[in-house]
C-alpha positions as CSV (number, residue, x, y, z in Angstrom):
1,M,36.4,41.0,77.3
2,G,33.3,41.2,77.8
3,R,30.4,38.8,79.0
4,P,28.7,37.4,75.3
5,G,25.1,39.4,74.8
6,P,21.6,37.5,73.7
7,L,22.9,37.3,70.4
8,G,26.3,35.4,70.9
9,L,24.4,32.9,73.6
10,R,21.3,32.2,70.6
11,Y,24.0,31.8,68.1
12,H,25.7,29.2,70.2
13,L,22.4,27.5,70.8
14,L,21.4,27.3,67.6
15,T,25.3,25.7,66.4
16,L,24.6,23.2,68.9
17,M,21.2,22.4,68.2
18,A,22.2,22.2,64.4
19,V,25.0,19.8,65.2
20,F,22.8,17.4,67.5
21,L,20.4,18.0,64.5
22,A,22.9,16.5,62.1
23,L,24.5,13.7,64.3
24,G,20.6,12.7,64.4
25,V,19.7,12.8,60.8
26,G,23.2,10.6,60.7
27,I,22.7,8.3,62.7
28,F,19.0,7.4,60.7
29,I,20.2,7.2,57.7
30,G,22.8,5.3,58.3
31,A,20.3,2.7,60.5
32,G,18.1,2.7,57.4
33,M,21.2,2.1,54.8
34,L,21.9,-1.0,57.0
35,D,18.6,-1.7,57.2
36,D,18.2,-2.4,53.3
37,R,21.2,-4.2,53.3
38,T,20.1,-7.0,55.5
39,L,17.1,-6.8,54.1
40,L,18.1,-7.7,50.3
41,E,21.0,-10.0,52.2
42,R,17.9,-11.9,53.2
43,Q,16.2,-12.1,49.7
44,Q,18.8,-13.3,48.1
45,A,19.5,-16.3,50.2
46,L,16.1,-17.1,50.3
47,I,16.5,-16.8,46.3
48,R,19.4,-19.2,46.1
49,S,17.1,-21.3,48.7
50,L,14.2,-21.2,46.3
51,E,16.3,-21.8,43.4
52,E,17.8,-24.9,45.3
53,D,14.4,-26.4,46.2
54,F,13.2,-26.1,42.4
55,A,16.7,-27.6,41.3
56,A,15.7,-30.5,43.2
57,L,12.3,-31.0,42.2
58,R,13.1,-31.0,38.7
59,R,15.5,-33.6,39.4
60,D,13.1,-35.9,41.5
61,T,10.3,-35.6,38.3
62,A,12.9,-36.5,36.1
63,L,13.6,-39.5,38.0
64,L,10.1,-40.5,38.6
65,R,9.0,-39.9,34.9
66,S,11.6,-42.2,34.5
67,E,10.4,-44.6,36.6
68,N,6.9,-44.3,35.7
69,R,8.1,-44.9,32.2
70,R,10.1,-48.3,33.1
71,L,7.2,-49.7,35.0
72,S,5.2,-48.6,31.9
73,S,7.1,-50.8,29.8
74,E,7.1,-53.8,32.2
75,L,3.4,-53.5,32.6
76,A,2.7,-54.1,29.2
77,R,5.2,-56.7,28.5
78,Y,3.2,-58.6,31.5
79,G,-0.3,-58.0,29.5
80,Q,1.5,-59.3,26.3
81,A,2.5,-62.2,27.8
82,E,-1.0,-62.8,29.9
83,Q,-2.7,-62.4,26.5
84,A,0.0,-64.8,25.3
85,L,-1.1,-67.5,27.6
86,A,-4.9,-66.9,27.6
87,S,-4.5,-67.7,24.0
88,L,-2.6,-71.0,24.5
89,A,-5.0,-71.7,27.7
90,V,-8.5,-71.7,25.5
91,E,-6.2,-73.0,22.1
92,G,-8.6,-75.5,20.9
93,R,-10.4,-76.3,24.2
94,L,-13.8,-76.5,23.2
95,T,-12.6,-79.0,19.8
96,G,-15.8,-81.0,19.1
97,R,-17.9,-78.7,21.2
98,R,-20.9,-76.7,18.9
99,I,-21.5,-73.2,20.1
100,A,-24.7,-71.2,20.0
101,L,-24.8,-67.8,20.3
102,V,-26.9,-65.0,21.3
103,V,-26.1,-61.2,20.7
104,L,-28.2,-59.2,23.1
105,G,-27.8,-56.0,20.8
106,E,-26.1,-55.2,17.9
107,A,-24.6,-57.7,15.6
108,E,-21.5,-55.7,14.7
109,A,-20.9,-54.5,18.1
110,P,-16.9,-55.4,19.4
111,L,-18.3,-57.4,22.1
112,A,-19.9,-59.7,19.9
113,Q,-17.5,-59.8,17.5
114,E,-14.4,-60.8,20.5
115,A,-16.8,-63.5,21.3
116,A,-16.7,-65.0,18.3
117,Q,-13.2,-64.7,17.8
118,L,-12.6,-66.5,21.0
119,L,-14.8,-69.6,20.4
120,Q,-13.0,-70.0,17.0
121,A,-9.7,-69.6,18.5
122,A,-11.1,-72.4,21.1
123,A,-11.7,-74.5,18.0
124,A,-15.8,-74.7,18.5
125,R,-18.1,-76.1,16.4
126,P,-20.5,-73.0,15.1
127,G,-23.7,-73.5,16.6
128,A,-27.1,-71.7,15.5
129,R,-26.7,-67.8,16.1
130,L,-29.5,-65.4,17.4
131,V,-28.8,-61.0,17.0
132,V,-32.1,-60.1,18.9
133,D,-33.2,-56.3,18.9
134,P,-32.2,-53.8,22.2
135,G,-35.6,-53.0,22.2
136,L,-37.5,-56.3,21.7
137,A,-34.9,-57.7,24.4
138,Q,-36.2,-54.9,27.4
139,L,-39.4,-55.1,25.8
140,A,-39.3,-51.4,25.0
141,G,-41.5,-48.6,23.5
142,S,-43.9,-50.4,21.0
143,W,-42.2,-53.7,20.8
144,P,-44.9,-55.5,23.8
145,E,-48.0,-55.0,21.2
146,V,-45.8,-56.0,18.0
147,A,-43.9,-59.0,20.0
148,A,-47.6,-60.4,21.2
149,A,-48.6,-59.8,17.5
150,A,-46.1,-61.5,16.2
151,L,-46.1,-64.5,18.5
152,G,-49.9,-64.6,18.0
153,T,-50.9,-64.0,21.4
154,P,-52.4,-60.3,21.3
155,G,-53.2,-59.0,24.7
156,A,-50.8,-60.8,26.4
157,G,-49.4,-59.5,29.1
158,R,-45.8,-58.3,30.3
159,Q,-44.9,-62.0,31.8
160,R,-46.3,-63.7,29.5
161,L,-44.7,-62.2,26.3
162,V,-41.1,-62.5,28.2
163,Q,-41.8,-65.9,28.7
164,G,-42.9,-66.5,24.9
165,V,-39.7,-64.7,23.4
166,A,-37.6,-66.6,25.5
167,G,-39.0,-69.6,24.7
168,A,-39.2,-69.2,20.9
169,L,-35.4,-68.1,21.0
170,A,-34.4,-71.3,23.4
171,E,-36.5,-73.4,20.7
172,A,-34.6,-72.0,18.0
173,L,-30.3,-72.4,19.2
174,V,-31.4,-76.5,19.5
175,Q,-33.4,-76.7,15.5
176,G,-32.0,-79.1,12.9
177,P,-30.2,-77.3,10.2
178,K,-32.4,-78.0,7.8
179,A,-35.6,-77.2,10.1
180,E,-38.0,-74.1,9.3
181,P,-37.6,-71.5,12.5
182,P,-40.5,-71.9,15.1
183,A,-43.1,-70.1,14.7
184,G,-42.6,-67.3,17.2
185,V,-39.2,-66.7,16.0
186,A,-40.4,-66.5,12.3
187,G,-42.7,-63.8,13.4
188,L,-40.4,-61.8,15.4
189,A,-37.7,-61.7,12.6
190,A,-40.5,-60.5,10.6
191,V,-41.5,-57.7,12.1
192,G,-37.2,-57.0,12.5
193,G,-36.9,-58.0,16.1
194,L,-34.2,-60.5,15.6
195,T,-32.0,-62.6,12.8
196,W,-31.9,-66.6,13.1
197,Q,-29.2,-68.3,11.5
198,P,-29.8,-72.1,11.8
199,A,-26.2,-74.4,12.6
200,P,-24.3,-75.4,9.6
201,G,-25.5,-78.9,8.7
202,D,-22.1,-80.9,10.1
203,G,-23.2,-83.1,12.7
204,P,-25.6,-82.5,15.3
205,A,-27.3,-79.1,15.6
206,R,-28.2,-79.4,19.0
207,P,-25.3,-77.7,21.0
208,D,-23.4,-78.3,23.9
209,G,-23.3,-75.1,25.3
210,V,-24.5,-71.2,24.9
211,V,-23.1,-67.9,24.6
212,I,-25.6,-64.8,25.8
213,V,-23.5,-61.8,24.6
214,H,-25.1,-58.6,26.2
215,A,-23.8,-55.5,23.8
216,A,-26.1,-53.1,25.1
217,G,-26.5,-51.4,27.9
218,H,-25.8,-52.1,31.0
219,E,-29.0,-53.4,32.4
220,P,-30.5,-56.4,32.3
221,E,-32.7,-57.2,29.3
222,A,-36.8,-57.9,30.2
223,I,-35.9,-61.2,28.7
224,L,-32.9,-62.4,30.3
225,G,-34.4,-64.1,33.8
226,P,-36.6,-66.6,31.4
227,L,-34.3,-67.2,28.4
228,L,-31.4,-68.8,31.0
229,E,-34.5,-70.3,32.6
230,A,-35.6,-72.1,29.1
231,L,-31.9,-73.1,28.3
232,Q,-31.5,-74.5,31.2
233,G,-34.4,-76.7,30.6
234,E,-32.6,-77.6,27.4
235,G,-30.2,-79.3,29.3
236,L,-27.4,-76.8,28.1
237,T,-24.3,-75.4,29.5
238,V,-24.9,-71.6,29.8
239,A,-22.7,-68.5,29.9
240,G,-22.7,-64.6,29.6
241,L,-20.2,-62.4,28.0
242,A,-21.2,-58.8,29.5
243,A,-18.9,-55.5,30.0
244,P,-17.4,-54.8,32.9
245,G,-20.1,-52.5,35.9
246,G,-23.2,-53.8,34.3
247,Q,-26.3,-55.0,36.4
248,R,-27.1,-58.2,35.3
249,A,-24.9,-60.2,37.8
250,A,-27.9,-60.8,40.3
251,V,-30.1,-62.0,37.3
252,Y,-27.5,-64.5,36.4
253,A,-26.7,-65.5,40.2
254,G,-30.3,-66.0,40.3
255,A,-30.0,-68.6,37.9
256,G,-26.8,-70.4,38.9
257,V,-25.5,-69.1,35.5
258,P,-21.8,-68.2,34.8
259,L,-21.4,-64.1,34.1
260,V,-18.1,-63.5,32.9
261,E,-16.9,-59.4,32.6
262,A,-15.1,-59.3,29.3
263,G,-11.7,-57.2,29.5
264,S,-9.1,-59.4,30.8
265,A,-7.3,-62.1,30.0
266,A,-8.6,-64.3,32.9
267,A,-12.4,-63.5,31.6
268,R,-11.2,-65.3,28.6
269,V,-10.4,-68.4,30.0
270,T,-13.1,-68.4,32.6
271,L,-15.4,-68.0,29.5
272,I,-14.1,-70.8,27.6
273,L,-13.2,-73.5,30.8
274,T,-17.0,-73.0,31.7
275,L,-18.4,-74.1,28.6
276,A,-16.0,-76.7,28.1
277,G,-16.9,-78.2,31.1
278,Q,-14.1,-77.2,33.1
279,Q,-15.5,-75.1,36.0
280,D,-13.0,-77.3,38.5
281,R,-9.7,-76.0,37.0
282,L,-11.1,-72.6,37.3
283,E,-11.2,-73.0,41.4
284,G,-7.1,-74.2,40.5
285,L,-6.9,-71.3,39.2
286,G,-7.9,-68.9,41.9
287,V,-10.8,-67.2,39.7
288,G,-14.1,-67.6,38.5
289,P,-17.0,-65.6,36.8
């Protein structure tokens, strides 16, 4: 046999290269397929884990909602029990005591109605009732000039005006059932600053206590301090009733008069016990105005 020629050698080399190339391509494709299967398995495992986590979360959420409904129902029962106990605590507590009412704001405001209902539940005898326009109570806008003219003190300064309005209100609260309203009150009523209802004619008209209801806004009224001073000067038990979050507490504290924030059973009990002169019981209960 003869020696292979260049063509035969080249053929063998190309054949060998083709074999190695095919082997490399096969290895590459096989490795890629293995990587794809591994990635798919990992993704499926992650999905299963997330589904299990979501299922557990849904179970926990359902349990929390059930517990929330139970607690809400229990809280509602506690609230009803608290309201019932408060009603028992104030029932008849003011029997025989005449209580006057001063509403600084709208006569039909919810807080004014709440105060009237509470006094009725406590069996208080109705006293005189004053409803003061919020503008007059604050001496806002044109009210300084209007009030000065109504009081017969044109040109009076602000301090004199607040003293005059407060004094007229205090005087009106202690008027007898058949008495004419004080001149200052009549003048302020004529210009729409207030309405006055005297005490009914059953027994002494002088009140044993006064409730000041703040039925408008959260700021202290301009006449508040002088009004508290004038009522205390008449020897009356005074208490204030206001919505929570107001800014009148400092004025009341300065005058030594309790201010009760409405909205709770404890507040209603506090107001009635204060008017009944039983503040010592508030200390025993651990509450106070």
